[in-house]
N, C-alpha and C positions, 0 to 999 in steps of 0.2 A: 504494500500500499504506499503510495508516494506521500511524502511530507508536504502538506499544503497549508497555507496561512489564510487564504481567503475562503470564507464560509460558502460562497457561491459555488466553489469547486468541490465541496465535500459531498460524498455519497453517504448521506446520513443513515440509510438503512444498513449499508455495509458496516459502518462504524458501530452501529447498535448491535448487530449480530456478532461483531468481532470483539467488542470491548465490554459488553454487558456481562455481569457476573451473577448468573442464576445459582441457586434459587433465590427468591425474593420477589417483592412486589414489582410491578412494571415501573412504578415511580423510582424505586431503589435501583433497578437495573439501568434506567435512563441516567440517574445520577452517577452510577459507576462508569457508564460509557463516557459521559462528559468529563469526569475527573481523569480517566485514562487518556482521553484525547488531548486534554490540556497538558498532562504530565509528560506525554511522549512527543509533544510538539505538533500534533496534527491540528490543534487549534492554537494559533499564535496569540501572545498577549495583545490586547486591544481589538481582536477580531470580533465582529458583530455576529450574533447568532440569528438565525431566521426568526420571524415572528412565531409566537406559540402556535397560532393556527396553522401556519405553514409546516412547522416541525411536526405537529401532530399528524397532519395529512401524510407527510413523508414516511413516518414510522408506523402508521396505522394505530396510533394511540389516541385516547381522548384528550381534548384540550385541557381538561382539568388536571389530568395526570402530568402533562407537560408543564403546565403553569406551576404546579406544586413542586416539581423537581427543580425548575429554574429558580424558584424562590428559595428552596432549601440550599442550593449552591450559592445563592447570593448571601444568605445568612452565614455561610461558612467562609465567605470572602473569596471564593473561587471565581464568581461572576460579579459584575457590577450592573445594577439596574439603573437606567437613565430614563426619566420620565419623558414619554412621547418618542423615545429613540430606541427602546428595547434593551436587550441584555448584551453585555460585552465581556470578553475574557479579561479578568483582572491582571494588572501588571505583576510581574514576579517580585518576590521579596528581595530586598537588597542582599547581595551575596558577598562574602569575603573575596578578596582578590585571589585568583587561582594562579598558582605558579605554572610555568611551562611543564610539559610532560618530562619526567626524568629520563635521562640517557642511561638505560640499564647497563649498557656495556661499560660506560664510564664509572658507574657505581659498583660494578661487580667486584673490583679489586678491594674496595673498602667496606664491603658488606659485613655485617656482624656474623660471627659463627655461632648460630643459635644452639646447635647441638652441643658445642663445648660449654655453653652457659647453663644448660639444663642441670638442675639438681636431682631430678628424677625423670623417668620416662614411662608414664602410665600407659601410653599407647602400645608399649611392648608387652604388656601383661596379657596372659591368656584369659579370655572372657567369652561369655555367651554372645553369639552373633545371630540375629534374626533377619531373614530376608525382608526387605522393605515392601515387596509386593505380595506378601503372604495372603492378604485378603482376596487377591485375584486368583489364587490357586484353588482347585476343586476339593483338595483333601488337606486342609490346614490342621494337622495334628501338632499344633504349636502351643506351647505353654505360655500362660501369663499375658494373654491379649484380650482385647475387648470383643464382646460378642453382641453385635447390634440387634440380633434377633431376640436377645434376652433382656437387654437394658431397658429399664423403666423410663422411657423418654418423657412421658406425660408427667410423671411424678417429679423427675428431676427438673423439668422445665418449670413446673409450678414453684419449686423451691428457688430456682434461679431468678424467677420473676419477683419473688418476695424480696430477694436481695437487691433488686433494682428499684424498690420503692424509695421515695425520697428520704424517709426516716432511716431506712436500712443503709442507704448510700452514705448518709452522714456518719454512720457508725464505722463502716469499713474503709471509706475513702481516705481518711487522714493517715499520716504516717504513724504506725503504732510502735515505732522504735524496736523494742525487743519483746513486746507483749503479744499474747495470742488472743484470738477471739474468745471472749468469755462464754459465749453460747456453746461453742464446740467443746471447750474444756469441760463445761458443765455436763454435756451429753456423754462424753467419754467417762467422766467421773461417776455419773449416776446410772448410766445405762450399759455402756460397753464393758467397762472393767468389772463391775459386779457380776456380769454374766459369765466372767472367767474366774469368779471367786476372789477378785482383787479389790481391796478397800484401802484407798490411800487418800491423802489430802490433795487439794487442787494445786498447791505449789510443788507437788511431786510429779506433775505432768507437763511435758513439753511437746508442742506440735512440730512435726518435721515434714520435709518433702519426701515422705516414704521411709521405709526401713533403711534404705541405702544411705540416705543422709544421716540417719541416726547412727549407723555404724561408723560413718566417716567422722562425725563429731566425737564419738567415744574414742576412736583411734587417735585423733588429734590431741585430745585432752588427757588420756590415760596411758598411752603407749609410747615408750621411748625406744631408742636403738637396741637396748639390751632386755626389753620386756619380753617374757615368754608368753605367747598366746597360743592356745589350743583351739582348733576348729575341726569339725567333722570332715572326714575324707572317705567318700565324696561329700562335698558340702557346697555352700552358696559361694560362687566365685567372686561376687562383688564384695562381700565381707572379707573374704580371704585376701583380695587385692588391696582393700583399704588397710588391713593390718600389715600387709607386706610392705606398703609404702613407708611405714613407720618403724618396723622392726625386722631384723633378719632372723628372728627366732620364732617363726610361726610353725607350730607343730601340727602335723597331720594325724588326727585321732581316728581310729578305725570305727566302723559302723557295722552292726549286725541286724538281725530281724527285729530287734527291740530298740533300735536307734544307737546312740552313742555308747560305745563299750567303756565301762568303768575299769580300765586297766592301768598298768604301770606308766603309760605315756602321759597320764594326767599329772604325774609327779613333777613338781617344779613349775607348773603353769601358774601364772598370776591371774589370767583371764581365760575363760572357756566359752566359746560361742557355740550355741546348740539350738536345734530346731526340733523340739520334742513333740509338738502336736502332729505335724506331718513332715517327717525329716526331708530336707531338701538335698538330693532329688529323689530318694528312694521311696518316699511317701509313708514309711512305716511310723507307727506311733509308739513313743516310749511309755511303757506301763508304769503304773503308780509306784510300785515297789522300787523300780530303778530310779525314778525321780527322787524319791525320798533318800535313796542311797547316794545319789549325786549331791544332794544338798548336805548330807552328813559329811561327805568327803570334802566339800567346799569349806565347811566350818573347821574340820579337822586339819586340813592342809592349807588353809588361809588363801583360797582363791575366790574370785568373783565369777559368777555365771551370767553371761549375756544371753537372755532367752528371746529368740526370735519366734514369736507365736505364730508360725507360718501356717496360714490357711486353717486356723483353728475353728473358724465358723463353718467350714465345709466338712461337716461330719455327718454323713448320711447312713452310717452303719453302727449304731450303738450310741451310748452317751459319751459326750466329750470328757476326756480325762482332765482333772484340774490343772490349771497352769502351774508351772514351777513357782511363779511369783506368789500364787495363792498359798503355797506351802512354806514360803520363806519367812522365818522367824527372826532372822538376824541381819536383814537388809543386805544380803549377799547376791541378790538377783536383780539385774537391770533388765527391764521388760520392754520389748519392741513390738508394737502393734501396727496394723495397716488398715486403711480404708480402701486404698487403691487396688489391692489384690482381689477384692470382692466387688467393689462398685465399678470402678473404671481405672485401669492402670495408668492412663494418661492424666488422671486427676492429681497424682503425686501428693497424697495426703497420708501421713502416718503419725504416730505418737510414741513417746518414750516415757517410761515411768522409772524414776530413780529417787534416792533420797534428796530432800529439798536443797541441801548444800551443793550437791553435784548438779542438780538441774539449774541452779543459779549460775554456775560456771558455764554449763552447756549453753544456756540462754545468751550469756555474754559472748561466747564464741560464735554462736549462730548469728548474732547481730553483726559481727565483723564480716561474715560471709554474705548475708542477704537481709539483715534486720529480722524479718519474720516471713512466714509462709503467707502467700496472698490471702488477704482477709475476706475477699468476696467469695472465694471458693470455700473458705472455712465456714462462712455464714450459710451458704447453700447446703453444705454437708450437715451442719447442725440442724437445719430445718428438716432435712431428709431423714435424719435419725428421730427427731422429736415427733414428727407426724406419723411415725410407724412405718414409713416406706422402706427403710433399711431392713428392718426385721422381715417384712413381707418379701422383699427381694431375696434375702438369704434363704427363706423357705422355698422360693421358686428355684433358686440355684441348686439347692440340695436335692430337690425332686428331679430336676432335669439331669444333673450330674450323676445321680444314682442310675438313671436309665442309660446314659451314655457310657458310664464305666462298665456296666454289665454287658452292653453291646460290644464294647471294645474287647473285654476279656473273652467273650464268646467267639468273636471273629478271630482273635489271635490264636485261640486253641484250635480253631477249624482251619485257618488258612496259613498260619505261621507257627506251627507247633514247635519249631526249634527255638523260639523266643520264650524264655521263662519269665512270666510276668509276676511282679509282687502284688499280692492282694492287700489292699489298704482299707482303712475305715472311712476314708473320705479323700479330700483333695481334688485336684483337677488334672492329674496326669498319672500315667502308669510307667513304672520303671521296669525295663526288660533287659535280660541278659541272653545273648546268643551263644552259639557253640564256639569252642576254641577256634581261633583263627579269623573270626569275624572282624572286619575293619569297618568300624562305625562311620568314620569320615567318608570312606569310599562309598558306603551304602547310602548315606544321606545325599551325597552328590549324584548318585545314580538315580535316586528317587525323585529329586527335585524337577528334572525336566518332564517327568510324568505327572506333575501336579501334586506330589505328596511331600509335605513338609514335616520332618521329624527332627529332633535334636540329638546330636551326638553326645555320648556319655563321657568321653575322656575329658571334656572341658571342666567337669565338676571335680576332678582330682587335682591334687597339688602338682603332680607331674604327669605329663602326657603319656607316660609309659603305662598308666593304668586306665581302665575303663574303655579299652578299645572294642570290647565285645558288648557294650551297653548303649542303650538308647533311652531317651525320655519321650514318651508319646502322649501328648496332651489331648484332652477332649473338651476343653472349655470353649473352643472356637469353631468346632466342626459340628454341623448338624447331625442328628442321630441317623438320618437316612443315608448319609454318605460314609459312615464309619466302615461298614463291611466292605464296600467297594474299594476304599482306600487300603484296608488291610490286605485285600487280595493282591493288590499291586506290590505291597511290601513282601508278601509271601512269595510271589513270583520272582521278585528281585533277589530274594535269598536263594531260591533254587538256581537262578541263572548266575549268581555271583561267583567269581573266581576266588573270592576271599573265603568262601565257605569250604571247610575241609570235607 
């Protein structure tokens, strides 16, 4: 499309089709088109727009729609309305003087050596990678992603609209410095934590951008170069990587069918990171007796337990086991909870429970990073919990996930019998182990062009030498009716694979 400055030469319908941003009302789409046309230079500063009647006829819109759009852009300062003359593109804002384009060849010799300046290299760490186009694949056995077919859009929209009322905006719009939204803290304090058997004071709760930020804050504040930290192996890669940035003494602790093994490797640990509700990634649940034994060891050997209450709400086979924090009598458990994992992973909302003195320092550290978690999202989430929408959504998830988990186990037994699946009390994924010689990375790469997305297991281990025979197969994002067809493809790939002995 040529860049033109005279409105008489513009093909308005073509601009509207090219620059409008659906979905939205026709008025909003017309506003978007005009904003883009101005920003990209198709409408030059000072250019006159056609009369509203003419523009409406060109675009097939009502004159009222066009008039309202032009007035809205005038209010924003993008257009200027002149009585009896019509609308014109406003002049650009004064810009700072722009230097000439740099001569990159001349600068090359004096460029900073950024690699030499790095104090650490987080990009070199081994971590989970998810394909960006997973939603376009027919068989997304992917863990930890949003399922639009299940999300309660109407309920969340109602809560979001509540947060846009003038009185609500006045509460969340100011800079809160290091404070959290009192409504969300209150809902966590009165509703979410008591459901896990946890009773604490409000000053023992900190809102975070998910469990991942909570583990980062704890690593920054508590862990030094010589601190010994134990983490499950296989375990949560992001937590392991956070700790590894701070200490060279991150110990890989073995896991069995009951979760973390309470063995000699715990000796000497100052902190132990554990996922007892649904172990990440094996999904097994730590029984009550082992939880009590872990707390007894923590008190005897003077270490602190960091409890990531991973997917505790997704418990569709029996009663939930009490949280470690609910059994803690000596404040040796730091508790990490999440709203993102059940509500929407992109929401990035979690919370940390710790002694008030520690929360005070964590809050000060968080302020240095980002002040506080966006308070508009906090208010929406607080309303979502207060109105009972969150509890209703969890009931729905548990019902749907129970069906999907059963279908996945049945399909694996029928079409991929060489994959041994762990049977869990809940969660949103199945951990499977194949025969000796299976190369999980090669298998995932072979499956992806066929539209099947699964996660390789080796990434959950501290060293890549382990987990080559294992996969995590999620069912939170794949419709029930597609599960068997996707597993058939997995089974056929296993039969055809050269990596299978």
